C-alpha positions in Angstrom: 85.4 111.0 108.0 88.5 110.8 110.2 87.1 107.8 112.1 86.3 106.1 108.8 89.9 106.6 107.6 91.4 105.2 110.9 89.1 102.2 110.8 90.0 101.4 107.2 93.8 101.8 108.0 93.4 99.5 111.0 91.8 96.8 108.8 94.5 97.2 106.2 97.3 96.8 108.9 95.5 93.8 110.3 95.7 92.2 106.8 99.2 93.3 105.9 101.3 92.6 109.0 100.5 88.9 109.5 100.8 88.1 105.8 104.2 89.9 105.5 105.5 88.4 108.8 104.5 84.8 108.3 104.1 84.7 104.5 107.5 86.3 103.8 108.2 86.9 100.0 105.4 84.6 98.9 102.9 86.3 101.0 104.3 89.7 99.8 103.8 88.6 96.1 100.2 87.5 96.9 99.6 91.0 98.4 101.2 92.8 95.5 99.1 90.7 93.0 96.0 91.4 95.0 96.3 95.1 95.5 98.1 96.0 92.2 95.3 93.9 90.4 92.6 96.0 92.0 94.6 99.2 91.2 95.1 98.4 87.5 91.5 97.5 87.3 90.4 100.8 88.8 92.7 102.7 86.6 91.7 100.7 83.4 88.0 101.3 84.1 88.7 105.1 84.2 90.6 105.3 80.9 88.5 106.0 77.8 90.6 103.9 75.5 90.0 100.8 77.7 86.3 101.0 77.8 84.4 97.8 76.9 85.2 94.0 76.9 87.8 92.7 76.7 90.1 95.6 77.2 90.0 96.1 81.1 90.0 92.3 81.5 93.1 92.0 79.3 94.9 94.8 81.1 94.2 93.0 84.5 95.6 89.8 83.1 98.7 91.6 81.9 99.2 93.2 85.2 99.0 89.9 87.0 101.4 88.4 84.5 103.9 91.2 85.3 103.6 90.5 89.0 104.4 86.8 88.3 107.3 87.8 86.3 108.7 90.0 89.1 108.3 87.2 91.5 109.6 84.2 89.4 112.5 85.9 87.6 115.8 87.2 89.1 116.4 90.9 89.5 118.5 91.0 86.3 115.7 89.6 84.2 113.3 92.5 85.1 114.3 94.4 81.8 113.2 91.4 79.7 109.8 91.5 81.3 109.6 95.3 80.7 110.8 95.1 77.1 108.4 92.3 76.1 105.3 93.9 77.9 104.5 96.6 75.2 105.2 94.3 72.4 102.8 91.7 73.8 100.2 94.5 74.1 100.6 95.4 70.4 100.5 91.8 69.4 97.2 91.3 71.3 95.7 94.2 69.4 96.8 92.8 66.1 95.3 89.4 66.8 92.1 90.2 68.7 90.7 93.5 67.2 89.2 93.9 63.7 88.5 97.6 64.1 91.9 99.6 64.1 90.7 103.2 64.4 91.5 103.5 68.2 94.3 101.0 68.2 97.0 103.6 69.2 94.9 105.0 72.1 94.0 101.5 73.3 97.6 100.2 73.1 98.9 103.3 74.8 96.5 103.1 77.7 96.8 99.3 78.1 100.5 99.9 78.5 100.1 102.9 80.7 97.7 101.3 83.2 100.1 98.4 84.3 103.2 100.5 83.8 101.9 103.1 86.3 99.9 100.9 88.7 101.7 97.5 88.7 105.3 97.8 87.7 106.3 100.3 90.6 104.5 98.3 93.2 106.1 95.1 92.0 109.4 96.6 93.3 108.1 95.7 96.7 108.7 92.1 95.7 112.3 92.9 94.6 112.7 94.7 97.9 111.4 91.7 99.8 114.0 89.5 98.1 116.9 91.4 99.7 118.7 90.6 102.9 116.4 91.9 105.6 113.9 92.3 102.7 110.6 92.1 104.6 112.0 94.6 107.2 112.8 97.0 104.2 109.2 96.6 102.9 107.8 97.5 106.4 110.3 100.4 106.5 108.8 101.9 103.3 105.2 101.3 104.4 105.8 102.8 107.9 107.8 105.8 106.7 105.4 106.6 103.9 102.2 106.1 105.8 103.3 108.1 108.8 104.4 110.7 106.3 101.0 110.8 104.8 99.4 110.9 108.2 101.6 113.8 109.3 100.9 115.7 106.1 97.1 115.1 106.6 97.0 116.5 110.1 99.5 119.3 109.5 97.5 120.4 106.4 94.2 120.0 108.0 94.9 122.0 111.2 97.6 124.5 110.3 97.9 124.4 106.5 97.5 127.9 104.8 99.9 128.1 101.9 99.0 126.0 98.8 101.7 124.0 97.3 100.2 123.2 93.9 96.8 124.9 93.4 96.4 123.6 89.8 97.1 119.9 90.4 96.0 119.4 94.0 94.5 122.3 95.7 94.3 120.6 99.2 98.1 120.2 99.4 99.9 122.9 101.5 103.5 123.7 102.3 102.6 123.1 106.0 101.3 119.7 105.1 104.6 118.8 103.3 106.6 119.8 106.4 104.4 117.8 108.7 104.8 114.9 106.3 108.5 115.0 106.5 108.2 115.0 110.3 106.0 111.9 110.1 108.6 110.3 107.8 111.4 110.6 110.3 109.2 109.5 113.1 108.6 106.3 111.0 112.3 105.9 110.4 113.1 106.0 114.1 110.3 103.5 115.0 111.6 101.1 112.4 115.1 101.4 113.7 114.0 100.6 117.2 111.9 97.6 116.1 114.5 96.4 113.7 118.0 97.3 115.1 119.7 95.2 112.3 118.9 97.9 109.7 121.8 99.9 108.6 123.1 103.0 110.6 120.8 106.1 111.2 122.9 108.1 108.6 121.9 105.6 105.8 118.4 105.4 106.9 118.1 109.2 107.0 119.3 109.4 103.4 116.6 106.9 102.3 113.9 108.7 104.4 114.7 111.9 102.7 114.3 110.4 99.3 111.0 108.8 100.4 109.9 112.2 101.8 110.2 113.5 98.2 109.0 110.4 96.3 105.8 110.0 98.4 104.4 113.5 97.8 105.4 113.4 94.1 103.7 110.1 93.7 100.5 111.7 95.3 100.7 114.7 92.9 101.1 112.3 89.9 98.0 110.5 90.9 96.2 113.9 91.4 97.2 115.0 88.0 95.9 111.8 86.4 92.5 112.1 88.3 92.2 115.8 87.3 92.8 114.8 83.6 90.2 112.1 83.8 87.8 114.4 85.7 87.3 112.0 88.6 87.5 112.5 92.4 88.7 109.0 93.3 89.9 106.0 91.3 87.5 103.7 93.4 85.7 103.2 96.6 87.0 100.0 98.0 88.6 101.7 101.0 86.2 104.0 102.8 87.6 107.3 103.7 90.6 106.9 101.2 88.9 106.1 97.9 90.2 103.1 96.0 93.5 101.2 96.1 95.1 103.5 93.6 94.1 106.5 95.9 95.8 104.9 98.8 98.9 103.5 97.1 99.8 106.6 95.1 102.6 107.6 97.4 103.9 104.0 97.4 104.2 104.0 93.6 107.4 106.0 93.6 108.4 104.9 97.0 109.1 101.2 96.4 111.3 101.7 93.3 113.1 104.6 95.1 114.0 102.5 98.1 115.0 99.4 96.1 117.3 101.3 93.7 118.8 103.4 96.4 119.8 100.3 98.4 121.1 98.6 95.3 123.0 101.5 93.7 124.4 102.7 97.0 125.7 99.2 97.8 123.6 98.7 101.0 122.0 95.6 99.7 122.7 92.7 97.3 119.7 91.5 95.1 119.0 87.8 94.8 
């Protein structure tokens, strides 16, 4: 199991690193479209209100349209995309469906799937548009992923005290502590690799926020899976589950990093 997880992670790194380094924001947008598209497809296939053609297909197209909006429009236009998105979903139901008994459930879940699986991940594109943007994307990925690794090993080998038995029984307090340690190791690695990043004090503040955002994103995904009575959202990534299972920590992490940098005045959006 551990070997499978390591191999899958290595393959993901081999794909992500070259695309981000040489593809820059354009490559980042392609990656977000690819992975968030799979994520919204996995989620929509699990939601009862989106069963049957053409609901999952429409949800996927809406998710990709949102990615395009985040890439094409400037930062200040993002609220326009988010305001029109639910209205378009309602309009599609009015025009395409004759049976209206399940309209509210279908509309709600068609909005929920991209709002949960796509919109937060699209903040990686906004992050990539900042000065040193690709470095910030790497910062989030490295800090969160090493936090996940630290939590996994600490929870597996020394974890005894359950953190949230009802939502995610496998999570332990020791795992959370190990995760924070992994987060700060990731921060130091990124500062060494990219010295142009801000001072360690600023990076430490962001790392603390990510140390909270990552586990909460994981818990949110666990709560959704327990409500849907499924173990994993998919099986595309052996040892990890689906894309949604791997990206759950990043769902809160990318928006957290972007708005911290903007609101604290450490970056200027383009």
